[in-house]
KEDOVEX-560830 format. One record per residue (C-alpha): z, y, x; residue number from 0; residue in three letters; chain. Coordinates in steps of 0.02 Angstrom, whole numbers. Layout:
residues N
<node <Z, Y, X>, NUM, ALA, A>;
...
***
This chain:
residues 220
<node <0, 0, 0>, 0, MET, A>;
<node <-67, 153, 91>, 1, ASN, A>;
<node <-52, 293, -35>, 2, ASN, A>;
<node <10, 336, -209>, 3, SER, A>;
<node <-157, 295, -292>, 4, PHE, A>;
<node <-144, 117, -227>, 5, GLU, A>;
<node <33, 110, -295>, 6, LEU, A>;
<node <-30, 170, -464>, 7, LEU, A>;
<node <-162, 32, -463>, 8, CYS, A>;
<node <-31, -101, -423>, 9, LEU, A>;
<node <82, -43, -563>, 10, LEU, A>;
<node <-60, -34, -688>, 11, LYS, A>;
<node <-124, -207, -640>, 12, GLU, A>;
<node <53, -274, -663>, 13, ALA, A>;
<node <54, -212, -842>, 14, GLY, A>;
<node <161, -55, -833>, 15, TYR, A>;
<node <192, 42, -945>, 16, LEU, A>;
<node <258, -97, -1054>, 17, LYS, A>;
<node <336, 22, -1180>, 18, THR, A>;
<node <228, 127, -1296>, 19, THR, A>;
<node <362, 241, -1367>, 20, ARG, A>;
<node <261, 399, -1326>, 21, ASP, A>;
<node <87, 427, -1252>, 22, PRO, A>;
<node <167, 531, -1115>, 23, PHE, A>;
<node <311, 405, -1095>, 24, TRP, A>;
<node <459, 524, -1117>, 25, TRP, A>;
<node <521, 510, -1298>, 26, PRO, A>;
<node <469, 657, -1406>, 27, LYS, A>;
<node <364, 735, -1269>, 28, SER, A>;
<node <308, 912, -1304>, 29, GLY, A>;
<node <469, 953, -1396>, 30, SER, A>;
<node <632, 1040, -1354>, 31, PHE, A>;
<node <717, 869, -1353>, 32, TRP, A>;
<node <645, 844, -1179>, 33, VAL, A>;
<node <751, 990, -1119>, 34, ILE, A>;
<node <905, 914, -1199>, 35, VAL, A>;
<node <867, 744, -1123>, 36, GLY, A>;
<node <831, 813, -950>, 37, ALA, A>;
<node <1005, 888, -943>, 38, LEU, A>;
<node <1100, 746, -1025>, 39, LEU, A>;
<node <1020, 608, -921>, 40, THR, A>;
<node <1098, 673, -761>, 41, GLN, A>;
<node <1221, 541, -699>, 42, GLN, A>;
<node <1198, 444, -861>, 43, SER, A>;
<node <1097, 299, -929>, 44, LYS, A>;
<node <957, 343, -1049>, 45, TRP, A>;
<node <1031, 232, -1184>, 46, GLU, A>;
<node <1185, 345, -1185>, 47, LYS, A>;
<node <1075, 499, -1193>, 48, VAL, A>;
<node <988, 428, -1346>, 49, GLU, A>;
<node <1156, 408, -1431>, 50, GLN, A>;
<node <1195, 590, -1396>, 51, SER, A>;
<node <1025, 646, -1462>, 52, ILE, A>;
<node <1051, 543, -1620>, 53, GLU, A>;
<node <1219, 629, -1644>, 54, ASN, A>;
<node <1137, 799, -1627>, 55, LEU, A>;
<node <1000, 753, -1750>, 56, GLU, A>;
<node <1123, 688, -1879>, 57, ARG, A>;
<node <1222, 848, -1862>, 58, ALA, A>;
<node <1067, 953, -1893>, 59, GLY, A>;
<node <1065, 1023, -1716>, 60, MET, A>;
<node <876, 1015, -1712>, 61, ASP, A>;
<node <827, 1172, -1618>, 62, SER, A>;
<node <872, 1270, -1462>, 63, LEU, A>;
<node <929, 1412, -1574>, 64, GLU, A>;
<node <1057, 1301, -1661>, 65, LYS, A>;
<node <1121, 1230, -1497>, 66, ILE, A>;
<node <1134, 1406, -1426>, 67, ALA, A>;
<node <1241, 1469, -1570>, 68, SER, A>;
<node <1353, 1320, -1610>, 69, CYS, A>;
<node <1535, 1299, -1559>, 70, GLU, A>;
<node <1546, 1235, -1380>, 71, ARG, A>;
<node <1681, 1108, -1423>, 72, GLU, A>;
<node <1576, 1039, -1565>, 73, TYR, A>;
<node <1426, 1022, -1451>, 74, LEU, A>;
<node <1534, 931, -1323>, 75, SER, A>;
<node <1585, 803, -1451>, 76, GLN, A>;
<node <1406, 774, -1505>, 77, MET, A>;
<node <1348, 734, -1328>, 78, ILE, A>;
<node <1503, 639, -1275>, 79, LYS, A>;
<node <1412, 471, -1250>, 80, PRO, A>;
<node <1315, 549, -1105>, 81, SER, A>;
<node <1472, 579, -1001>, 82, GLY, A>;
<node <1526, 740, -914>, 83, PHE, A>;
<node <1509, 812, -1088>, 84, TYR, A>;
<node <1604, 974, -1063>, 85, ASN, A>;
<node <1499, 1023, -912>, 86, THR, A>;
<node <1339, 966, -994>, 87, LYS, A>;
<node <1379, 1059, -1155>, 88, ALA, A>;
<node <1410, 1217, -1054>, 89, HIS, A>;
<node <1246, 1199, -958>, 90, ASN, A>;
<node <1144, 1149, -1110>, 91, LEU, A>;
<node <1208, 1294, -1215>, 92, GLN, A>;
<node <1185, 1418, -1073>, 93, LYS, A>;
<node <1007, 1359, -1045>, 94, LEU, A>;
<node <968, 1364, -1231>, 95, SER, A>;
<node <1032, 1542, -1242>, 96, ARG, A>;
<node <931, 1594, -1090>, 97, ALA, A>;
<node <772, 1521, -1165>, 98, ILE, A>;
<node <802, 1608, -1331>, 99, VAL, A>;
<node <843, 1772, -1244>, 100, GLU, A>;
<node <700, 1771, -1118>, 101, ASP, A>;
<node <563, 1683, -1216>, 102, PHE, A>;
<node <618, 1695, -1400>, 103, ARG, A>;
<node <543, 1526, -1446>, 104, SER, A>;
<node <516, 1353, -1372>, 105, PHE, A>;
<node <327, 1373, -1390>, 106, GLU, A>;
<node <324, 1537, -1292>, 107, PHE, A>;
<node <442, 1459, -1164>, 108, PHE, A>;
<node <317, 1318, -1135>, 109, CYS, A>;
<node <176, 1444, -1110>, 110, GLU, A>;
<node <266, 1562, -992>, 111, ARG, A>;
<node <408, 1475, -900>, 112, VAL, A>;
<node <388, 1434, -716>, 113, ASN, A>;
<node <479, 1319, -597>, 114, ARG, A>;
<node <571, 1463, -513>, 115, GLU, A>;
<node <648, 1519, -677>, 116, TRP, A>;
<node <706, 1343, -715>, 117, LEU, A>;
<node <782, 1315, -543>, 118, LEU, A>;
<node <881, 1477, -564>, 119, ALA, A>;
<node <971, 1404, -717>, 120, GLN, A>;
<node <1140, 1319, -706>, 121, LYS, A>;
<node <1126, 1130, -700>, 122, GLY, A>;
<node <939, 1124, -668>, 123, ILE, A>;
<node <882, 1042, -506>, 124, GLY, A>;
<node <708, 997, -447>, 125, GLU, A>;
<node <694, 835, -545>, 126, GLU, A>;
<node <757, 914, -706>, 127, SER, A>;
<node <641, 1064, -685>, 128, ALA, A>;
<node <489, 954, -657>, 129, ASP, A>;
<node <537, 841, -803>, 130, SER, A>;
<node <542, 992, -918>, 131, ILE, A>;
<node <377, 1059, -852>, 132, LEU, A>;
<node <289, 891, -862>, 133, CYS, A>;
<node <357, 819, -1023>, 134, TYR, A>;
<node <408, 970, -1127>, 135, ALA, A>;
<node <281, 1100, -1070>, 136, CYS, A>;
<node <140, 976, -1030>, 137, LYS, A>;
<node <112, 1053, -859>, 138, ARG, A>;
<node <39, 970, -703>, 139, GLU, A>;
<node <207, 926, -624>, 140, ALA, A>;
<node <238, 756, -542>, 141, MET, A>;
<node <418, 702, -569>, 142, VAL, A>;
<node <496, 601, -430>, 143, VAL, A>;
<node <671, 529, -434>, 144, ASP, A>;
<node <786, 398, -359>, 145, ALA, A>;
<node <675, 261, -431>, 146, TYR, A>;
<node <522, 337, -346>, 147, SER, A>;
<node <611, 345, -179>, 148, ALA, A>;
<node <675, 165, -191>, 149, ARG, A>;
<node <504, 98, -237>, 150, LEU, A>;
<node <410, 179, -93>, 151, VAL, A>;
<node <553, 135, 23>, 152, ASN, A>;
<node <523, -48, -20>, 153, ALA, A>;
<node <347, -23, 49>, 154, PHE, A>;
<node <416, 54, 209>, 155, GLY, A>;
<node <404, 240, 168>, 156, TYR, A>;
<node <548, 361, 188>, 157, GLU, A>;
<node <552, 545, 147>, 158, PHE, A>;
<node <682, 675, 193>, 159, GLU, A>;
<node <667, 784, 39>, 160, SER, A>;
<node <615, 789, -143>, 161, TYR, A>;
<node <470, 902, -96>, 162, GLU, A>;
<node <404, 782, 37>, 163, ALA, A>;
<node <411, 634, -82>, 164, LEU, A>;
<node <326, 733, -220>, 165, GLN, A>;
<node <190, 792, -101>, 166, THR, A>;
<node <153, 612, -50>, 167, TRP, A>;
<node <130, 562, -231>, 168, PHE, A>;
<node <20, 712, -272>, 169, CYS, A>;
<node <-91, 696, -119>, 170, GLU, A>;
<node <-135, 514, -153>, 171, GLY, A>;
<node <-188, 557, -330>, 172, ILE, A>;
<node <-283, 713, -279>, 173, ASP, A>;
<node <-387, 624, -146>, 174, VAL, A>;
<node <-431, 483, -266>, 175, ASN, A>;
<node <-448, 584, -427>, 176, TRP, A>;
<node <-630, 532, -456>, 177, LYS, A>;
<node <-571, 351, -472>, 178, LYS, A>;
<node <-444, 385, -609>, 179, ILE, A>;
<node <-566, 381, -756>, 180, ALA, A>;
<node <-634, 213, -696>, 181, SER, A>;
<node <-457, 145, -677>, 182, LEU, A>;
<node <-410, 192, -856>, 183, TYR, A>;
<node <-580, 179, -938>, 184, GLY, A>;
<node <-563, 357, -1003>, 185, ARG, A>;
<node <-534, 535, -946>, 186, GLU, A>;
<node <-352, 585, -921>, 187, LEU, A>;
<node <-279, 755, -890>, 188, SER, A>;
<node <-179, 771, -730>, 189, LEU, A>;
<node <-25, 805, -836>, 190, ASN, A>;
<node <-45, 642, -932>, 191, GLU, A>;
<node <-76, 545, -773>, 192, LEU, A>;
<node <80, 616, -689>, 193, TYR, A>;
<node <182, 581, -845>, 194, ALA, A>;
<node <125, 401, -859>, 195, ARG, A>;
<node <136, 369, -671>, 196, PHE, A>;
<node <318, 421, -669>, 197, HIS, A>;
<node <348, 314, -823>, 198, GLY, A>;
<node <270, 162, -739>, 199, LYS, A>;
<node <384, 184, -590>, 200, ILE, A>;
<node <542, 198, -695>, 201, VAL, A>;
<node <497, 50, -805>, 202, GLU, A>;
<node <453, -59, -656>, 203, PHE, A>;
<node <611, -16, -559>, 204, CYS, A>;
<node <725, -45, -708>, 205, LYS, A>;
<node <651, -217, -729>, 206, GLU, A>;
<node <642, -266, -544>, 207, ASN, A>;
<node <795, -189, -462>, 208, SER, A>;
<node <959, -258, -404>, 209, ARG, A>;
<node <1072, -113, -368>, 210, GLY, A>;
<node <972, 5, -258>, 211, LYS, A>;
<node <852, -129, -195>, 212, VAL, A>;
<node <681, -145, -279>, 213, VAL, A>;
<node <591, -313, -279>, 214, ASP, A>;
<node <405, -278, -255>, 215, ILE, A>;
<node <346, -458, -237>, 216, ARG, A>;
<node <267, -459, -410>, 217, CYS, A>;
<node <155, -314, -358>, 218, LEU, A>;
<node <64, -425, -235>, 219, GLY, A>;
***
């Protein structure tokens, strides 16, 4: 495996994505729920995040405006399954208020926000920022995470920073972009490809990991 395009081919040939919950992989892509999930999933399992989101939905907390204006203690209780709920409630509400104040609506936020603005917000790191850009705003942002690092490490690659790992993934796709349509049998936007590529990595690693070690033998 010499580059990220070859990794993409291996994952696709192995049948990933195996879930079809959303065309862009992240549940409810293109909605404000991606922002909620990106914050709540920090140091938490996605299954716990889904419980928190279900609590919010049942309580009618179905917009950034409602999250921004609700009682902090009430919000904390709604997202309790995700862990670190007081800190996450604080960060989620602060981010929601900043979006409402600076952009007025989720739709305008998606059109105008940039990575620098996101990274300046409390509780938003590089992975969370790129997740929001890719899955909520449908931007051309490749998300890399601990799963991505473990997978390429299993092939003998090590990177010293998030940026270096992300650059490696993007360069392999860029150089081989003309092959993507043939690989999928249709034209994809770069955003959709990045979204699905990250999803393939996560799904594969969840299924083929023991602790922090990824078993790549089934990829040939």
